[in-house]
C-alpha positions as CSV (number, residue, x, y, z in Angstrom):
1,X,-48.5,-57.6,26.0
2,X,-49.3,-55.1,28.5
3,X,-45.9,-53.6,28.3
4,X,-45.9,-53.4,24.7
5,X,-49.3,-51.5,24.7
6,X,-47.7,-49.2,27.4
7,X,-44.5,-48.6,25.3
8,X,-47.1,-47.9,22.2
9,X,-48.8,-45.4,24.4
10,X,-45.6,-43.6,25.6
11,X,-44.5,-43.5,21.8
12,X,-47.8,-41.8,20.9
13,X,-47.5,-39.3,23.7
14,X,-44.2,-38.5,22.5
15,X,-44.9,-38.0,18.9
16,X,-47.9,-35.9,19.9
17,X,-45.5,-33.6,22.2
18,X,-44.5,-30.4,20.3
19,X,-41.2,-29.2,19.4
20,X,-39.6,-27.2,22.3
21,X,-36.8,-25.1,21.8
22,X,-34.2,-25.1,24.8
23,X,-31.2,-22.8,25.3
24,X,-28.2,-24.1,27.2
25,X,-25.0,-22.6,28.4
26,X,-21.8,-24.4,28.5
27,X,-19.3,-22.6,30.8
28,X,-15.8,-23.6,32.3
29,X,-12.2,-22.6,32.8
30,X,-10.1,-22.0,29.8
31,X,-8.7,-25.2,28.1
32,X,-11.3,-27.3,29.7
33,X,-12.4,-28.8,26.4
34,X,-15.9,-26.8,26.0
35,X,-15.6,-26.2,22.3
36,X,-14.2,-29.7,21.5
37,X,-17.4,-31.3,23.5
38,X,-19.9,-29.0,21.5
39,X,-18.2,-30.0,18.2
40,X,-18.3,-33.6,19.1
41,X,-22.0,-33.4,19.7
42,X,-22.5,-31.6,16.4
43,X,-20.5,-34.2,14.7
44,X,-17.5,-32.4,13.8
45,X,-13.9,-33.4,14.4
46,X,-12.9,-32.1,18.1
47,X,-9.2,-32.1,17.3
48,X,-7.1,-29.0,16.5
49,X,-9.6,-26.6,18.2
50,X,-8.7,-23.0,18.7
51,X,-9.6,-21.1,22.1
52,X,-12.8,-19.4,22.2
53,X,-12.5,-15.7,22.1
54,X,-15.9,-14.4,23.3
55,X,-18.6,-16.9,22.5
56,X,-20.1,-19.2,19.8
57,X,-23.4,-20.3,19.0
58,X,-24.4,-23.8,18.0
59,X,-27.9,-25.2,17.0
60,X,-28.7,-28.8,16.9
61,X,-31.6,-31.0,17.2
62,X,-31.9,-33.7,19.7
63,X,-35.1,-35.9,19.6
64,X,-38.3,-33.3,20.0
65,X,-35.7,-30.5,21.2
66,X,-34.1,-27.8,19.1
67,X,-31.1,-27.0,21.1
68,X,-29.2,-23.8,20.9
69,X,-25.9,-24.2,23.0
70,X,-23.9,-20.9,23.8
71,X,-20.0,-22.0,24.2
72,X,-18.8,-19.2,26.4
73,X,-15.0,-18.4,26.4
74,X,-13.2,-19.6,30.0
75,X,-10.6,-16.8,30.1
76,X,-10.6,-14.4,33.2
77,X,-11.3,-11.4,31.3
78,X,-14.1,-13.2,29.3
79,X,-16.1,-14.5,32.4
80,X,-17.7,-11.2,33.0
81,X,-20.1,-11.9,30.0
82,X,-21.7,-15.0,31.1
83,X,-24.2,-13.3,33.4
84,X,-25.5,-11.7,30.2
85,X,-26.7,-15.5,28.9
86,X,-28.0,-16.7,32.2
87,X,-31.6,-15.2,31.7
88,X,-32.1,-17.2,28.3
89,X,-30.6,-20.6,29.7
90,X,-33.0,-23.6,30.5
91,X,-29.8,-25.5,31.8
92,X,-26.1,-25.3,32.4
93,X,-23.3,-27.6,31.1
94,X,-20.3,-27.2,33.4
95,X,-17.0,-28.5,31.8
96,X,-14.2,-29.5,34.3
97,X,-10.6,-30.6,33.1
98,X,-10.2,-33.4,35.5
99,X,-6.5,-34.0,34.7
100,X,-5.7,-30.6,35.6
101,X,-5.4,-30.8,39.5
102,X,-3.7,-27.6,40.4
103,X,-6.8,-25.5,39.2
104,X,-9.5,-27.5,40.9
105,X,-9.8,-24.8,43.4
106,X,-10.2,-21.9,40.8
107,X,-12.8,-24.4,39.1
108,X,-14.7,-24.9,42.4
109,X,-14.8,-20.7,43.0
110,X,-15.8,-20.3,39.5
111,X,-18.7,-22.8,40.0
112,X,-19.9,-21.2,43.2
113,X,-20.0,-18.0,41.5
114,X,-22.1,-19.3,38.6
115,X,-24.8,-21.3,40.8
116,X,-24.9,-18.4,43.3
117,X,-26.4,-15.9,40.4
118,X,-30.2,-15.7,40.9
119,X,-30.9,-16.6,37.3
120,X,-29.0,-19.9,37.8
121,X,-29.8,-21.1,41.1
122,X,-32.5,-23.8,40.8
123,X,-32.1,-24.7,37.2
124,X,-30.5,-28.1,36.4
125,X,-26.8,-28.7,35.8
126,X,-24.8,-31.1,33.9
127,X,-21.0,-31.6,35.2
128,X,-18.8,-33.2,32.5
129,X,-15.3,-34.6,34.1
130,X,-13.6,-34.2,30.5
131,X,-10.2,-35.5,29.8
132,X,-10.3,-38.9,31.5
133,X,-8.0,-40.4,28.8
134,X,-5.1,-38.7,30.3
135,X,-2.7,-40.0,33.0
136,X,-3.6,-38.7,36.2
137,X,-7.2,-37.7,35.7
138,X,-9.5,-37.5,38.9
139,X,-12.3,-40.0,39.1
140,X,-15.8,-39.2,39.4
141,X,-15.6,-39.3,43.3
142,X,-12.6,-37.3,43.5
143,X,-13.9,-34.6,41.3
144,X,-17.0,-34.5,43.6
145,X,-14.9,-34.1,46.6
146,X,-12.5,-31.4,45.2
147,X,-15.4,-29.4,43.9
148,X,-17.6,-29.7,47.2
149,X,-20.3,-30.6,44.7
150,X,-23.1,-31.9,47.1
151,X,-22.8,-28.8,49.4
152,X,-23.1,-26.4,46.4
153,X,-26.1,-28.4,44.9
154,X,-28.0,-28.7,48.3
155,X,-27.3,-24.8,48.8
156,X,-28.7,-23.6,45.7
157,X,-31.1,-26.3,45.1
158,X,-29.9,-27.3,41.8
159,X,-30.6,-30.8,40.1
160,X,-27.1,-31.9,39.2
161,X,-25.4,-35.0,37.3
162,X,-21.8,-35.7,37.0
163,X,-20.4,-37.5,34.0
164,X,-16.7,-38.6,33.3
165,X,-15.8,-38.5,29.6
166,X,-13.5,-37.8,27.0
167,X,-14.7,-35.4,24.1
168,X,-11.7,-36.4,21.9
169,X,-12.5,-39.9,21.7
170,X,-15.1,-39.6,19.0
171,X,-17.8,-37.3,17.5
172,X,-21.1,-37.4,15.8
173,X,-22.6,-41.0,16.3
174,X,-19.4,-42.2,17.9
175,X,-19.4,-39.4,20.4
176,X,-18.6,-40.5,24.2
177,X,-21.8,-42.2,25.4
178,X,-21.2,-40.4,28.8
179,X,-21.6,-37.1,27.1
180,X,-24.6,-38.4,25.2
181,X,-26.2,-39.6,28.3
182,X,-25.4,-36.6,30.2
183,X,-27.1,-34.4,27.5
184,X,-30.2,-36.8,27.5
185,X,-30.5,-36.4,31.3
186,X,-30.3,-32.8,31.0
187,X,-33.0,-32.4,28.3
188,X,-35.2,-34.9,30.0
189,X,-35.2,-33.0,33.4
190,X,-35.7,-29.7,31.5
191,X,-38.7,-31.5,29.7
192,X,-40.3,-32.6,33.2
193,X,-40.4,-29.1,34.6
194,X,-40.7,-27.3,31.1
195,X,-43.5,-25.0,31.8
196,X,-42.1,-23.5,34.9
197,X,-38.6,-23.0,33.4
198,X,-40.2,-21.6,30.3
199,X,-42.1,-19.0,32.6
200,X,-39.0,-18.4,34.5
201,X,-37.0,-17.7,31.3
202,X,-39.5,-15.4,29.7
203,X,-39.5,-13.3,33.0
204,X,-35.8,-13.3,33.2
205,X,-35.3,-12.2,29.6
206,X,-37.9,-9.4,29.8
207,X,-36.1,-8.2,32.8
208,X,-32.7,-8.6,31.2
209,X,-34.0,-6.4,28.1
210,X,-35.3,-3.8,30.6
211,X,-32.1,-3.8,32.3
212,X,-30.1,-3.7,29.0
213,X,-32.2,-0.7,27.6
214,X,-31.8,1.3,31.0
215,X,-28.2,0.8,30.8
216,X,-28.2,2.1,27.3
217,X,-30.1,5.1,28.2
218,X,-27.8,5.8,31.2
219,X,-24.9,5.4,29.1
220,X,-26.3,7.7,26.4
221,X,-27.2,10.3,29.2
222,X,-23.5,10.0,30.3
223,X,-22.2,10.6,26.9
224,X,-24.4,13.5,26.4
225,X,-23.6,15.2,29.7
226,X,-19.9,14.7,28.7
227,X,-20.3,16.1,25.3
228,X,-22.1,19.2,26.5
229,X,-19.3,19.7,29.3
230,X,-16.6,19.5,26.5
231,X,-18.5,21.6,24.3
232,X,-18.9,24.4,27.1
233,X,-15.3,24.0,28.0
234,X,-14.3,24.7,24.3
235,X,-16.8,27.4,23.9
236,X,-15.1,29.1,26.8
237,X,-11.8,28.6,25.3
238,X,-12.6,30.1,22.1
239,X,-14.4,33.1,23.7
240,X,-11.3,33.8,26.0
241,X,-9.0,33.5,22.9
242,X,-11.2,35.1,20.3
243,X,-12.8,38.1,22.5
244,X,-10.7,40.7,20.7
245,X,-11.9,39.4,17.1
246,X,-15.3,39.2,18.3
247,X,-15.2,42.9,19.6
248,X,-13.8,44.2,16.4
249,X,-16.3,42.3,14.4
250,X,-19.3,43.8,16.6
251,X,-18.1,47.0,16.5
252,X,-18.4,47.2,12.7
253,X,-21.9,48.7,11.8
254,X,-24.3,46.5,9.5
255,X,-25.0,48.3,6.2
256,X,-28.2,47.3,4.2
257,X,-30.6,44.7,5.1
258,X,-29.3,41.8,7.0
259,X,-32.1,39.6,5.9
260,X,-31.2,38.9,2.1
261,X,-32.2,36.1,-0.2
262,X,-29.7,33.3,-0.5
263,X,-29.1,34.1,-4.3
264,X,-28.1,37.7,-3.5
265,X,-25.6,36.4,-0.9
266,X,-24.4,33.9,-3.2
267,X,-23.8,36.3,-6.1
268,X,-21.9,38.8,-3.4
269,X,-19.7,36.0,-2.5
270,X,-18.9,35.0,-6.1
271,X,-18.1,38.8,-6.7
272,X,-15.7,39.1,-3.6
273,X,-14.0,35.7,-4.8
274,X,-13.6,37.2,-8.5
275,X,-12.2,40.3,-6.9
276,X,-9.6,38.4,-4.9
277,X,-8.7,36.3,-8.0
278,X,-8.1,39.5,-10.1
279,X,-5.9,41.0,-7.3
280,X,-4.0,37.7,-7.1
281,X,-3.5,37.9,-11.1
282,X,-2.4,41.4,-10.9
283,X,0.1,40.6,-8.0
284,X,1.5,37.6,-9.9
285,X,1.8,39.8,-13.3
286,X,3.9,42.6,-11.2
287,X,6.0,40.0,-9.8
288,X,6.6,38.4,-13.4
289,X,7.4,41.9,-14.9
290,X,10.0,42.7,-11.8
291,X,11.2,39.4,-12.4
292,X,11.8,40.0,-16.3
293,X,13.3,43.6,-15.5
294,X,15.8,42.4,-13.1
295,X,16.5,39.7,-15.5
296,X,17.1,42.2,-18.6
297,X,19.2,44.4,-16.1
298,X,21.1,41.4,-15.3
299,X,21.7,40.5,-18.9
300,X,22.7,44.3,-19.7
301,X,25.4,44.3,-16.9
302,X,26.6,41.0,-18.1
303,X,26.8,42.4,-21.9
304,X,28.6,45.3,-20.5
305,X,31.1,43.5,-18.6
306,X,31.8,41.1,-21.7
307,X,32.2,44.4,-23.8
308,X,34.8,45.7,-21.5
309,X,36.5,42.6,-21.4
310,X,36.4,42.8,-25.3
311,X,37.8,45.9,-25.4
312,X,40.6,45.5,-23.0
313,X,41.5,42.3,-25.0
314,X,41.4,44.3,-28.3
315,X,43.6,46.9,-26.5
316,X,46.1,44.5,-25.7
317,X,46.2,42.9,-29.0
318,X,46.8,46.2,-30.6
319,X,49.7,46.8,-28.2
320,X,51.3,43.5,-28.9
321,X,50.8,44.1,-32.8
322,X,52.5,47.3,-32.5
323,X,55.3,45.9,-30.5
324,X,55.8,43.2,-33.1
325,X,55.6,45.9,-35.8
326,X,58.2,47.8,-34.1
327,X,60.6,44.8,-33.6
328,X,60.0,43.5,-37.6
329,X,61.0,47.2,-38.7
330,X,63.9,47.1,-36.4
331,X,65.2,43.9,-37.6
332,X,64.8,45.2,-41.2
333,X,67.0,48.2,-40.6
334,X,69.6,45.9,-39.1
335,X,69.4,43.5,-42.3
336,X,69.8,46.6,-44.6
337,X,72.9,47.7,-42.9
338,X,74.2,44.5,-42.8
339,X,73.9,44.0,-46.7
340,X,75.1,47.4,-47.4
341,X,78.2,46.7,-45.6
342,X,78.8,43.2,-47.3
343,X,78.3,44.9,-50.7
344,X,80.9,47.6,-49.9
345,X,83.5,44.9,-48.8
346,X,83.1,43.0,-52.1
347,X,83.6,46.1,-54.2
348,X,86.5,46.8,-52.2
349,X,88.1,43.2,-52.7
350,X,87.3,43.9,-56.5
351,X,89.4,46.9,-56.9
352,X,92.4,45.2,-55.2
353,X,92.3,42.3,-57.4
354,X,92.1,44.6,-60.6
355,X,94.9,46.5,-59.3
356,X,96.9,43.6,-58.8
357,X,96.3,42.3,-62.2
358,X,97.1,45.8,-63.8
359,X,100.5,45.7,-61.9
360,X,101.9,42.4,-62.5
361,X,99.9,41.4,-65.5
362,X,99.9,37.8,-64.2
363,X,97.3,35.9,-62.4
364,X,98.4,34.8,-58.9
365,X,96.6,32.2,-56.8
366,X,94.5,33.5,-53.8
367,X,95.4,31.8,-50.5
368,X,92.6,29.6,-48.7
369,X,92.6,31.9,-45.9
370,X,91.7,34.8,-48.2
371,X,89.0,32.7,-50.1
372,X,87.4,31.4,-47.0
373,X,86.5,34.2,-44.2
374,X,86.9,33.1,-40.7
375,X,83.6,34.4,-39.5
376,X,81.2,34.1,-42.4
377,X,78.2,36.4,-41.5
378,X,74.8,34.5,-42.3
379,X,73.0,36.1,-45.4
380,X,70.3,38.8,-43.9
381,X,66.7,37.9,-44.2
382,X,64.8,39.1,-46.9
383,X,62.3,41.9,-46.1
384,X,58.8,41.1,-46.4
385,X,58.3,43.6,-49.2
386,X,61.3,42.4,-51.0
387,X,59.4,41.1,-54.2
388,X,57.1,44.2,-53.8
389,X,54.1,42.7,-52.5
390,X,52.3,44.2,-49.8
391,X,51.8,42.6,-46.2
392,X,48.8,40.6,-45.5
393,X,46.2,42.0,-43.0
394,X,46.7,40.6,-39.2
395,X,43.9,38.1,-38.5
396,X,42.9,37.8,-34.8
397,X,41.6,34.2,-33.5
398,X,40.3,33.6,-30.1
399,X,40.9,30.7,-28.2
400,X,38.1,28.3,-27.1
401,X,37.0,28.5,-23.7
402,X,39.2,31.6,-22.9
403,X,39.3,35.3,-23.1
404,X,43.0,35.5,-24.7
405,X,43.9,35.8,-28.4
406,X,46.3,34.7,-30.8
407,X,47.8,37.1,-33.5
408,X,48.6,35.4,-37.0
409,X,50.4,37.3,-39.5
């Protein structure tokens, strides 16, 4: 009965306790199983987990605690950002790969650096000896011995508990009991000394913010100085390069009032732009006219050359026409001579025949040799004006794609 009353009193005290917000930092080497452990606690499947780049933030509720866990990446290049989260941490969860015996020395050195930091020493730490399901995994005592855990804890005055576990064996309500037990121990230890830890966390966070702001100011000052030096160097270079130009500009006298309203300056600029446009238009027109004149000259030269070639072709045609006419006239004269000779020979034969008839008064047969001449002459060609018709005019036809001509009679 008495124990029942005591349990009821404890339950009432817990119920009356306010909800406390706690921040935890989970660190360890890469491939130790930190993200799988956090997902198993959160209730997600810890299988097929990608390596964490940077950090991931997870919020969950455990009893009267609202827990925020920062899962920090374990690569060598990422370990430098761990110190930025130490000020907000109420406790540390250090995950160890108990199956990787070759990296135990690196794990011990990393744990020593973490506990040596002034914002971590004195805070409770939970060590999870993960991957106990694999062959060759070190037991709890072996892990303590390899990490020199007792020595580190005594030097830095940190409450510590080690729990051998396997993050991939379950998740949610079926998460490994060792993980659940270790998390419960860590939160319970924080709750016992919550006021002192909370005061320390508040102080460390204010110092961290002040330090970060100071770093930002120093960084901005460095950037400003670098920018000013760069601008000075650029100004010196431009002065050295454009010294002659600046002298020429300064030597010109300033006419009129230099302090004018902006409207007049805009109008003057517009007038200058219009003048430039007109000058450009005039130049373009002149160039177009020159191009047209040159094109016309080219066309004239081309026409002259074509006319000259046409004249030469006509002259050649006239010469060929004259030679053809002379040849034709010669042929006609030869034909006239041949016809006259034939007529004379026929008349002489008729006369001889008539004489024979008169003398003998009888008809004698003519021999075949006399009847058919040995070399009969072909009949002469008829002259073109034989029937009294005039010759048709000559026509000239040009061959396609050539400069030669044909004469058609």
